[in-house]
Every structure is written in C-alpha cells, then in structure tokens.
CHARMM-style PDB file with segment names, atoms N, HN, CA, C and O in Angstrom:
ATOM      1  N   MET     1      -3.954   6.313   2.109  1.00  0.00      PROA
ATOM      2  CA  MET     1      -4.280   5.396   3.172  1.00  0.00      PROA
ATOM      3  C   MET     1      -3.691   5.868   4.503  1.00  0.00      PROA
ATOM      4  O   MET     1      -4.070   5.376   5.566  1.00  0.00      PROA
ATOM      5  N   LEU     2      -2.785   6.799   4.436  1.00  0.00      PROA
ATOM      6  HN  LEU     2      -2.477   7.199   3.572  1.00  0.00      PROA
ATOM      7  CA  LEU     2      -2.168   7.301   5.666  1.00  0.00      PROA
ATOM      8  C   LEU     2      -3.217   7.913   6.601  1.00  0.00      PROA
ATOM      9  O   LEU     2      -3.113   7.779   7.820  1.00  0.00      PROA
ATOM     10  N   ASP     3      -4.215   8.578   6.039  1.00  0.00      PROA
ATOM     11  HN  ASP     3      -4.299   8.687   5.049  1.00  0.00      PROA
ATOM     12  CA  ASP     3      -5.278   9.156   6.866  1.00  0.00      PROA
ATOM     13  C   ASP     3      -6.034   8.090   7.643  1.00  0.00      PROA
ATOM     14  O   ASP     3      -6.631   8.382   8.679  1.00  0.00      PROA
ATOM     15  N   GLU     4      -6.013   6.864   7.155  1.00  0.00      PROA
ATOM     16  HN  GLU     4      -5.527   6.627   6.314  1.00  0.00      PROA
ATOM     17  CA  GLU     4      -6.693   5.745   7.814  1.00  0.00      PROA
ATOM     18  C   GLU     4      -5.750   4.945   8.721  1.00  0.00      PROA
ATOM     19  O   GLU     4      -6.168   3.969   9.343  1.00  0.00      PROA
ATOM     20  N   GLY     5      -4.476   5.358   8.795  1.00  0.00      PROA
ATOM     21  HN  GLY     5      -4.136   6.151   8.289  1.00  0.00      PROA
ATOM     22  CA  GLY     5      -3.526   4.705   9.683  1.00  0.00      PROA
ATOM     23  C   GLY     5      -2.642   3.656   9.035  1.00  0.00      PROA
ATOM     24  O   GLY     5      -1.987   2.879   9.731  1.00  0.00      PROA
ATOM     25  N   TYR     6      -2.616   3.624   7.689  1.00  0.00      PROA
ATOM     26  HN  TYR     6      -3.148   4.255   7.124  1.00  0.00      PROA
ATOM     27  CA  TYR     6      -1.797   2.644   6.971  1.00  0.00      PROA
ATOM     28  C   TYR     6      -0.789   3.371   6.093  1.00  0.00      PROA
ATOM     29  O   TYR     6      -1.128   4.336   5.408  1.00  0.00      PROA
ATOM     30  N   LEU     7       0.434   2.905   6.119  1.00  0.00      PROA
ATOM     31  HN  LEU     7       0.709   2.121   6.676  1.00  0.00      PROA
ATOM     32  CA  LEU     7       1.486   3.487   5.299  1.00  0.00      PROA
ATOM     33  C   LEU     7       1.824   2.507   4.186  1.00  0.00      PROA
ATOM     34  O   LEU     7       2.175   1.356   4.443  1.00  0.00      PROA
ATOM     35  N   ILE     8       1.714   2.974   2.952  1.00  0.00      PROA
ATOM     36  HN  ILE     8       1.428   3.909   2.743  1.00  0.00      PROA
ATOM     37  CA  ILE     8       2.138   2.187   1.794  1.00  0.00      PROA
ATOM     38  C   ILE     8       3.172   3.017   1.047  1.00  0.00      PROA
ATOM     39  O   ILE     8       3.227   4.234   1.219  1.00  0.00      PROA
ATOM     40  N   ALA     9       3.981   2.386   0.232  1.00  0.00      PROA
ATOM     41  HN  ALA     9       3.936   1.396   0.092  1.00  0.00      PROA
ATOM     42  CA  ALA     9       5.041   3.102  -0.464  1.00  0.00      PROA
ATOM     43  C   ALA     9       5.244   2.514  -1.849  1.00  0.00      PROA
ATOM     44  O   ALA     9       4.991   1.329  -2.066  1.00  0.00      PROA
ATOM     45  N   PRO    10       5.699   3.336  -2.785  1.00  0.00      PROA
ATOM     46  CA  PRO    10       6.027   2.811  -4.108  1.00  0.00      PROA
ATOM     47  C   PRO    10       7.122   1.753  -3.995  1.00  0.00      PROA
ATOM     48  O   PRO    10       8.082   1.921  -3.243  1.00  0.00      PROA
ATOM     49  N   GLY    11       6.975   0.682  -4.736  1.00  0.00      PROA
ATOM     50  HN  GLY    11       6.195   0.545  -5.347  1.00  0.00      PROA
ATOM     51  CA  GLY    11       7.952  -0.402  -4.689  1.00  0.00      PROA
ATOM     52  C   GLY    11       9.348   0.027  -5.087  1.00  0.00      PROA
ATOM     53  O   GLY    11      10.331  -0.577  -4.657  1.00  0.00      PROA
ATOM     54  N   ALA    12       9.449   1.080  -5.918  1.00  0.00      PROA
ATOM     55  HN  ALA    12       8.650   1.570  -6.268  1.00  0.00      PROA
ATOM     56  CA  ALA    12      10.756   1.544  -6.377  1.00  0.00      PROA
ATOM     57  C   ALA    12      11.650   1.967  -5.214  1.00  0.00      PROA
ATOM     58  O   ALA    12      12.874   1.893  -5.321  1.00  0.00      PROA
ATOM     59  N   LEU    13      11.058   2.406  -4.110  1.00  0.00      PROA
ATOM     60  HN  LEU    13      10.064   2.466  -4.023  1.00  0.00      PROA
ATOM     61  CA  LEU    13      11.869   2.805  -2.955  1.00  0.00      PROA
ATOM     62  C   LEU    13      12.651   1.634  -2.379  1.00  0.00      PROA
ATOM     63  O   LEU    13      13.664   1.837  -1.708  1.00  0.00      PROA
ATOM     64  N   PHE    14      12.197   0.418  -2.630  1.00  0.00      PROA
ATOM     65  HN  PHE    14      11.375   0.253  -3.174  1.00  0.00      PROA
ATOM     66  CA  PHE    14      12.826  -0.768  -2.056  1.00  0.00      PROA
ATOM     67  C   PHE    14      13.538  -1.622  -3.105  1.00  0.00      PROA
ATOM     68  O   PHE    14      14.025  -2.711  -2.801  1.00  0.00      PROA
ATOM     69  N   HSD    15      13.595  -1.128  -4.323  1.00  0.00      PROA
ATOM     70  HN  HSD    15      13.200  -0.243  -4.570  1.00  0.00      PROA
ATOM     71  CA  HSD    15      14.257  -1.854  -5.414  1.00  0.00      PROA
ATOM     72  C   HSD    15      15.683  -1.332  -5.553  1.00  0.00      PROA
ATOM     73  O   HSD    15      15.936  -0.144  -5.355  1.00  0.00      PROA
ATOM     74  N   ALA    16      16.594  -2.203  -5.887  1.00  0.00      PROA
ATOM     75  HN  ALA    16      16.389  -3.168  -6.048  1.00  0.00      PROA
ATOM     76  CA  ALA    16      18.014  -1.824  -5.963  1.00  0.00      PROA
ATOM     77  C   ALA    16      18.263  -0.686  -6.951  1.00  0.00      PROA
ATOM     78  O   ALA    16      19.108   0.170  -6.690  1.00  0.00      PROA
ATOM     79  N   THR    17      17.555  -0.655  -8.073  1.00  0.00      PROA
ATOM     80  HN  THR    17      16.869  -1.351  -8.285  1.00  0.00      PROA
ATOM     81  CA  THR    17      17.792   0.382  -9.084  1.00  0.00      PROA
ATOM     82  C   THR    17      16.961   1.642  -8.863  1.00  0.00      PROA
ATOM     83  O   THR    17      17.241   2.686  -9.453  1.00  0.00      PROA
ATOM     84  N   ARG    18      15.941   1.544  -8.014  1.00  0.00      PROA
ATOM     85  HN  ARG    18      15.714   0.696  -7.535  1.00  0.00      PROA
ATOM     86  CA  ARG    18      15.043   2.668  -7.720  1.00  0.00      PROA
ATOM     87  C   ARG    18      14.424   3.284  -8.968  1.00  0.00      PROA
ATOM     88  O   ARG    18      14.129   4.479  -8.989  1.00  0.00      PROA
ATOM     89  N   GLN    19      14.227   2.489  -9.994  1.00  0.00      PROA
ATOM     90  HN  GLN    19      14.467   1.518  -9.977  1.00  0.00      PROA
ATOM     91  CA  GLN    19      13.581   2.954 -11.211  1.00  0.00      PROA
ATOM     92  C   GLN    19      12.068   2.967 -11.013  1.00  0.00      PROA
ATOM     93  O   GLN    19      11.539   2.136 -10.274  1.00  0.00      PROA
ATOM     94  N   PRO    20      11.366   3.894 -11.660  1.00  0.00      PROA
ATOM     95  CA  PRO    20       9.907   3.915 -11.546  1.00  0.00      PROA
ATOM     96  C   PRO    20       9.308   2.565 -11.958  1.00  0.00      PROA
ATOM     97  O   PRO    20       9.776   1.932 -12.904  1.00  0.00      PROA
ATOM     98  N   CYS    21       8.283   2.142 -11.246  1.00  0.00      PROA
ATOM     99  HN  CYS    21       7.903   2.656 -10.478  1.00  0.00      PROA
ATOM    100  CA  CYS    21       7.633   0.869 -11.554  1.00  0.00      PROA
ATOM    101  C   CYS    21       6.196   0.899 -11.061  1.00  0.00      PROA
ATOM    102  O   CYS    21       5.772   1.858 -10.416  1.00  0.00      PROA
ATOM    103  N   THR    22       5.465  -0.130 -11.359  1.00  0.00      PROA
ATOM    104  HN  THR    22       5.809  -0.910 -11.882  1.00  0.00      PROA
ATOM    105  CA  THR    22       4.058  -0.203 -10.955  1.00  0.00      PROA
ATOM    106  C   THR    22       3.863  -0.994  -9.672  1.00  0.00      PROA
ATOM    107  O   THR    22       2.725  -1.266  -9.290  1.00  0.00      PROA
ATOM    108  N   LEU    23       4.934  -1.366  -9.002  1.00  0.00      PROA
ATOM    109  HN  LEU    23       5.859  -1.144  -9.312  1.00  0.00      PROA
ATOM    110  CA  LEU    23       4.845  -2.164  -7.786  1.00  0.00      PROA
ATOM    111  C   LEU    23       4.513  -1.295  -6.572  1.00  0.00      PROA
ATOM    112  O   LEU    23       4.798  -0.097  -6.557  1.00  0.00      PROA
ATOM    113  N   MET    24       3.913  -1.909  -5.564  1.00  0.00      PROA
ATOM    114  HN  MET    24       3.682  -2.882  -5.576  1.00  0.00      PROA
ATOM    115  CA  MET    24       3.565  -1.223  -4.327  1.00  0.00      PROA
ATOM    116  C   MET    24       4.061  -2.062  -3.160  1.00  0.00      PROA
ATOM    117  O   MET    24       3.937  -3.287  -3.190  1.00  0.00      PROA
ATOM    118  N   ARG    25       4.612  -1.438  -2.146  1.00  0.00      PROA
ATOM    119  HN  ARG    25       4.713  -0.443  -2.122  1.00  0.00      PROA
ATOM    120  CA  ARG    25       5.077  -2.146  -0.950  1.00  0.00      PROA
ATOM    121  C   ARG    25       4.024  -2.003   0.138  1.00  0.00      PROA
ATOM    122  O   ARG    25       3.634  -0.894   0.501  1.00  0.00      PROA
ATOM    123  N   ILE    26       3.572  -3.137   0.650  1.00  0.00      PROA
ATOM    124  HN  ILE    26       3.889  -4.039   0.355  1.00  0.00      PROA
ATOM    125  CA  ILE    26       2.558  -3.177   1.696  1.00  0.00      PROA
ATOM    126  C   ILE    26       3.075  -4.075   2.809  1.00  0.00      PROA
ATOM    127  O   ILE    26       3.608  -5.150   2.535  1.00  0.00      PROA
ATOM    128  N   ASN    27       2.925  -3.653   4.056  1.00  0.00      PROA
ATOM    129  HN  ASN    27       2.491  -2.780   4.279  1.00  0.00      PROA
ATOM    130  CA  ASN    27       3.301  -4.474   5.194  1.00  0.00      PROA
ATOM    131  C   ASN    27       2.281  -5.605   5.325  1.00  0.00      PROA
ATOM    132  O   ASN    27       1.117  -5.356   5.639  1.00  0.00      PROA
ATOM    133  N   PHE    28       2.705  -6.830   5.091  1.00  0.00      PROA
ATOM    134  HN  PHE    28       3.650  -7.032   4.837  1.00  0.00      PROA
ATOM    135  CA  PHE    28       1.770  -7.941   5.093  1.00  0.00      PROA
ATOM    136  C   PHE    28       1.249  -8.290   6.488  1.00  0.00      PROA
ATOM    137  O   PHE    28       0.302  -9.067   6.612  1.00  0.00      PROA
ATOM    138  N   GLY    29       1.835  -7.744   7.506  1.00  0.00      PROA
ATOM    139  HN  GLY    29       2.604  -7.113   7.405  1.00  0.00      PROA
ATOM    140  CA  GLY    29       1.266  -7.901   8.843  1.00  0.00      PROA
ATOM    141  C   GLY    29      -0.098  -7.221   8.927  1.00  0.00      PROA
ATOM    142  O   GLY    29      -0.992  -7.692   9.628  1.00  0.00      PROA
ATOM    143  N   ASN    30      -0.249  -6.111   8.208  1.00  0.00      PROA
ATOM    144  HN  ASN    30       0.478  -5.728   7.638  1.00  0.00      PROA
ATOM    145  CA  ASN    30      -1.526  -5.389   8.189  1.00  0.00      PROA
ATOM    146  C   ASN    30      -2.590  -6.116   7.386  1.00  0.00      PROA
ATOM    147  O   ASN    30      -3.783  -5.934   7.632  1.00  0.00      PROA
ATOM    148  N   THR    31      -2.177  -6.934   6.432  1.00  0.00      PROA
ATOM    149  HN  THR    31      -1.208  -7.082   6.232  1.00  0.00      PROA
ATOM    150  CA  THR    31      -3.160  -7.560   5.546  1.00  0.00      PROA
ATOM    151  C   THR    31      -3.973  -8.643   6.250  1.00  0.00      PROA
ATOM    152  O   THR    31      -4.929  -9.163   5.675  1.00  0.00      PROA
ATOM    153  N   GLN    32      -3.615  -8.984   7.467  1.00  0.00      PROA
ATOM    154  HN  GLN    32      -2.838  -8.561   7.933  1.00  0.00      PROA
ATOM    155  CA  GLN    32      -4.394  -9.949   8.228  1.00  0.00      PROA
ATOM    156  C   GLN    32      -5.614  -9.302   8.871  1.00  0.00      PROA
ATOM    157  O   GLN    32      -6.508  -9.997   9.355  1.00  0.00      PROA
ATOM    158  N   GLU    33      -5.652  -7.982   8.877  1.00  0.00      PROA
ATOM    159  HN  GLU    33      -4.926  -7.417   8.484  1.00  0.00      PROA
ATOM    160  CA  GLU    33      -6.740  -7.246   9.495  1.00  0.00      PROA
ATOM    161  C   GLU    33      -7.839  -6.961   8.467  1.00  0.00      PROA
ATOM    162  O   GLU    33      -7.552  -6.362   7.431  1.00  0.00      PROA
ATOM    163  N   PRO    34      -9.079  -7.369   8.718  1.00  0.00      PROA
ATOM    164  CA  PRO    34     -10.165  -7.053   7.789  1.00  0.00      PROA
ATOM    165  C   PRO    34     -10.317  -5.543   7.543  1.00  0.00      PROA
ATOM    166  O   PRO    34     -10.718  -5.128   6.456  1.00  0.00      PROA
ATOM    167  N   ALA    35      -9.998  -4.730   8.551  1.00  0.00      PROA
ATOM    168  HN  ALA    35      -9.673  -5.067   9.434  1.00  0.00      PROA
ATOM    169  CA  ALA    35     -10.112  -3.277   8.393  1.00  0.00      PROA
ATOM    170  C   ALA    35      -9.172  -2.765   7.298  1.00  0.00      PROA
ATOM    171  O   ALA    35      -9.501  -1.808   6.597  1.00  0.00      PROA
ATOM    172  N   PHE    36      -8.018  -3.391   7.152  1.00  0.00      PROA
ATOM    173  HN  PHE    36      -7.750  -4.168   7.721  1.00  0.00      PROA
ATOM    174  CA  PHE    36      -7.085  -2.991   6.095  1.00  0.00      PROA
ATOM    175  C   PHE    36      -7.743  -3.150   4.732  1.00  0.00      PROA
ATOM    176  O   PHE    36      -7.679  -2.244   3.901  1.00  0.00      PROA
ATOM    177  N   TRP    37      -8.375  -4.295   4.498  1.00  0.00      PROA
ATOM    178  HN  TRP    37      -8.427  -5.031   5.173  1.00  0.00      PROA
ATOM    179  CA  TRP    37      -8.975  -4.570   3.188  1.00  0.00      PROA
ATOM    180  C   TRP    37     -10.188  -3.684   2.931  1.00  0.00      PROA
ATOM    181  O   TRP    37     -10.446  -3.327   1.781  1.00  0.00      PROA
ATOM    182  N   ARG    38     -10.930  -3.324   3.955  1.00  0.00      PROA
ATOM    183  HN  ARG    38     -10.720  -3.614   4.889  1.00  0.00      PROA
ATOM    184  CA  ARG    38     -12.037  -2.379   3.771  1.00  0.00      PROA
ATOM    185  C   ARG    38     -11.489  -1.020   3.334  1.00  0.00      PROA
ATOM    186  O   ARG    38     -12.030  -0.383   2.430  1.00  0.00      PROA
ATOM    187  N   THR    39     -10.419  -0.591   3.982  1.00  0.00      PROA
ATOM    188  HN  THR    39      -9.979  -1.108   4.716  1.00  0.00      PROA
ATOM    189  CA  THR    39      -9.792   0.682   3.625  1.00  0.00      PROA
ATOM    190  C   THR    39      -9.206   0.610   2.226  1.00  0.00      PROA
ATOM    191  O   THR    39      -9.363   1.548   1.444  1.00  0.00      PROA
ATOM    192  N   TRP    40      -8.540  -0.475   1.899  1.00  0.00      PROA
ATOM    193  HN  TRP    40      -8.412  -1.237   2.534  1.00  0.00      PROA
ATOM    194  CA  TRP    40      -7.932  -0.657   0.576  1.00  0.00      PROA
ATOM    195  C   TRP    40      -9.003  -0.541  -0.516  1.00  0.00      PROA
ATOM    196  O   TRP    40      -8.811   0.170  -1.503  1.00  0.00      PROA
ATOM    197  N   LYS    41     -10.123  -1.236  -0.337  1.00  0.00      PROA
ATOM    198  HN  LYS    41     -10.278  -1.813   0.464  1.00  0.00      PROA
ATOM    199  CA  LYS    41     -11.188  -1.193  -1.332  1.00  0.00      PROA
ATOM    200  C   LYS    41     -11.745   0.222  -1.495  1.00  0.00      PROA
ATOM    201  O   LYS    41     -12.039   0.660  -2.608  1.00  0.00      PROA
ATOM    202  N   LYS    42     -11.886   0.927  -0.377  1.00  0.00      PROA
ATOM    203  HN  LYS    42     -11.647   0.571   0.527  1.00  0.00      PROA
ATOM    204  CA  LYS    42     -12.399   2.299  -0.416  1.00  0.00      PROA
ATOM    205  C   LYS    42     -11.438   3.208  -1.187  1.00  0.00      PROA
ATOM    206  O   LYS    42     -11.871   4.018  -2.006  1.00  0.00      PROA
ATOM    207  N   VAL    43     -10.148   3.075  -0.926  1.00  0.00      PROA
ATOM    208  HN  VAL    43      -9.796   2.417  -0.260  1.00  0.00      PROA
ATOM    209  CA  VAL    43      -9.148   3.916  -1.593  1.00  0.00      PROA
ATOM    210  C   VAL    43      -9.058   3.582  -3.074  1.00  0.00      PROA
ATOM    211  O   VAL    43      -8.943   4.487  -3.900  1.00  0.00      PROA
ATOM    212  N   VAL    44      -9.108   2.326  -3.420  1.00  0.00      PROA
ATOM    213  HN  VAL    44      -9.202   1.591  -2.749  1.00  0.00      PROA
ATOM    214  CA  VAL    44      -9.026   1.930  -4.824  1.00  0.00      PROA
ATOM    215  C   VAL    44     -10.239   2.444  -5.598  1.00  0.00      PROA
ATOM    216  O   VAL    44     -10.099   2.893  -6.735  1.00  0.00      PROA
ATOM    217  N   LYS    45     -11.415   2.384  -5.000  1.00  0.00      PROA
ATOM    218  HN  LYS    45     -11.529   2.019  -4.075  1.00  0.00      PROA
ATOM    219  CA  LYS    45     -12.631   2.870  -5.651  1.00  0.00      PROA
ATOM    220  C   LYS    45     -12.563   4.371  -5.933  1.00  0.00      PROA
ATOM    221  O   LYS    45     -12.960   4.828  -7.005  1.00  0.00      PROA
ATOM    222  N   THR    46     -12.057   5.129  -4.963  1.00  0.00      PROA
ATOM    223  HN  THR    46     -11.734   4.758  -4.093  1.00  0.00      PROA
ATOM    224  CA  THR    46     -12.038   6.579  -5.110  1.00  0.00      PROA
ATOM    225  C   THR    46     -10.843   7.064  -5.914  1.00  0.00      PROA
ATOM    226  O   THR    46     -10.796   8.210  -6.361  1.00  0.00      PROA
ATOM    227  N   GLY    47      -9.856   6.145  -6.094  1.00  0.00      PROA
ATOM    228  HN  GLY    47      -9.894   5.213  -5.732  1.00  0.00      PROA
ATOM    229  CA  GLY    47      -8.671   6.393  -6.901  1.00  0.00      PROA
ATOM    230  C   GLY    47      -8.071   7.701  -6.729  1.00  0.00      PROA
ATOM    231  OT1 GLY    47      -7.064   8.007  -7.368  1.00  0.00      PROA
TER     232      GLY     47
END
C-alpha cells in the first residue's frame, strides 16, 4: 500500500512482546477516506 501513499505495519511492531501475530496496524485517520478503502480492496484482491 506504500506505493499508493498508505503506510501499514505488522501489529507485532506495536505489541509489548513483539511476537509474530496476525494483527495489522492501520492509522484510523486514513480510514475515513473512501480512497483508502478502494486501495485496501485492490491490495487484498491481488494479495
């Protein structure tokens, strides 16, 4: 998503133990923008 101007990070970077996990950290300020969700759907589809 960085190519589209959005930075996301693995949740483990923000967890006290930094153990691998399936969580994702997303800036919720960006989630108010419809463009974010269009990009998210595109990235998830192409996996």
